C-alpha positions as CSV (number, residue, x, y, z in Angstrom):
1,M,-9.9,-19.0,8.0
2,E,-6.4,-20.2,8.1
3,I,-4.2,-18.2,5.6
4,I,-0.5,-19.4,4.9
5,H,2.1,-17.0,3.7
6,D,5.3,-18.9,1.5
7,P,7.5,-15.7,0.8
8,N,9.8,-17.7,-1.1
9,R,6.7,-18.2,-3.9
10,K,5.4,-14.9,-2.8
11,I,1.9,-16.0,-2.7
12,F,-0.5,-15.6,0.5
13,S,-3.5,-19.0,0.3
14,T,-6.1,-21.0,2.0
15,I,-7.3,-24.1,1.4
16,I,-11.2,-24.5,2.0
17,N,-13.2,-27.8,1.6
18,G,-10.1,-28.6,-0.6
19,Y,-10.1,-25.9,-3.0
20,T,-7.1,-23.5,-2.8
21,G,-7.7,-19.5,-3.3
22,Y,-4.3,-17.5,-3.5
23,V,-3.2,-14.2,-4.1
24,S,0.1,-13.7,-5.9
25,Y,2.6,-10.7,-5.4
26,Q,5.7,-9.3,-6.3
27,I,7.9,-6.4,-4.3
28,K,9.7,-3.9,-6.4
29,N,11.0,-0.6,-5.0
30,G,9.3,-0.5,-1.6
31,K,5.7,-1.4,-3.2
32,L,4.0,-4.8,-2.5
33,D,2.1,-5.3,-5.7
34,I,-0.7,-8.0,-6.0
35,L,-0.3,-9.5,-9.0
36,H,-3.3,-12.3,-9.1
37,T,-6.2,-12.8,-6.7
38,I,-7.4,-16.5,-7.4
39,V,-10.9,-18.0,-5.8
40,P,-12.2,-21.2,-7.3
41,P,-16.0,-20.6,-7.8
42,Q,-16.9,-23.6,-5.5
43,I,-15.4,-21.3,-2.7
44,G,-16.4,-18.0,-3.9
45,G,-18.8,-15.4,-2.3
46,Q,-17.5,-16.1,1.4
47,G,-15.0,-13.3,1.6
48,V,-12.2,-15.4,0.8
49,A,-10.5,-12.8,-1.6
50,S,-11.1,-10.1,0.7
51,Q,-9.3,-11.5,3.4
52,L,-6.7,-12.6,1.3
53,V,-6.0,-9.3,0.0
54,K,-6.0,-8.0,3.6
55,A,-3.5,-10.5,4.6
56,T,-1.0,-9.7,2.0
57,Y,-1.7,-5.8,2.5
58,D,-1.1,-6.3,6.4
59,Y,2.1,-7.9,5.7
60,A,2.9,-5.0,3.1
61,I,2.3,-2.4,5.8
62,D,4.2,-4.3,8.7
63,N,7.2,-4.4,6.4
64,H,6.9,-0.8,5.6
65,L,5.9,-1.3,2.1
66,K,3.4,0.5,0.3
67,P,0.4,-1.5,-1.0
68,I,-0.6,-1.4,-4.8
69,A,-2.4,-3.3,-7.2
70,T,-2.4,-4.9,-10.4
71,C,-5.1,-7.3,-9.9
72,S,-8.4,-5.6,-10.7
73,Y,-10.0,-7.2,-7.6
74,A,-7.0,-5.6,-5.5
75,A,-7.3,-2.3,-7.1
76,I,-11.2,-2.0,-6.2
77,W,-10.2,-3.4,-2.6
78,L,-7.5,-0.3,-2.0
79,Q,-10.4,2.0,-3.6
80,R,-12.7,0.6,-0.6
81,H,-10.3,0.8,2.4
82,P,-8.2,4.0,1.9
83,E,-6.3,3.4,5.3
84,Y,-4.1,0.8,3.0
85,R,-4.0,2.7,-0.2
86,D,-2.8,5.9,1.8
87,Q,0.1,4.4,3.8
């Protein structure tokens, strides 16, 4: 799966079978906050959301930003991946 980062729009996205899934985020006070994780039902159940969130938080860590989540999906993802939460 190819994930594309658009730092100007603060979005990580992917297109699968013509459907776009994406994560939107904001950076504030040294923290990267995932605001929304959107995956159309047509491409759901394939791990798309998880891969988008992981790519976003990998970017956060690479840029010395603390991963946090407003988005409920991303918050659960962080609970399941303490190696990101505890950065």
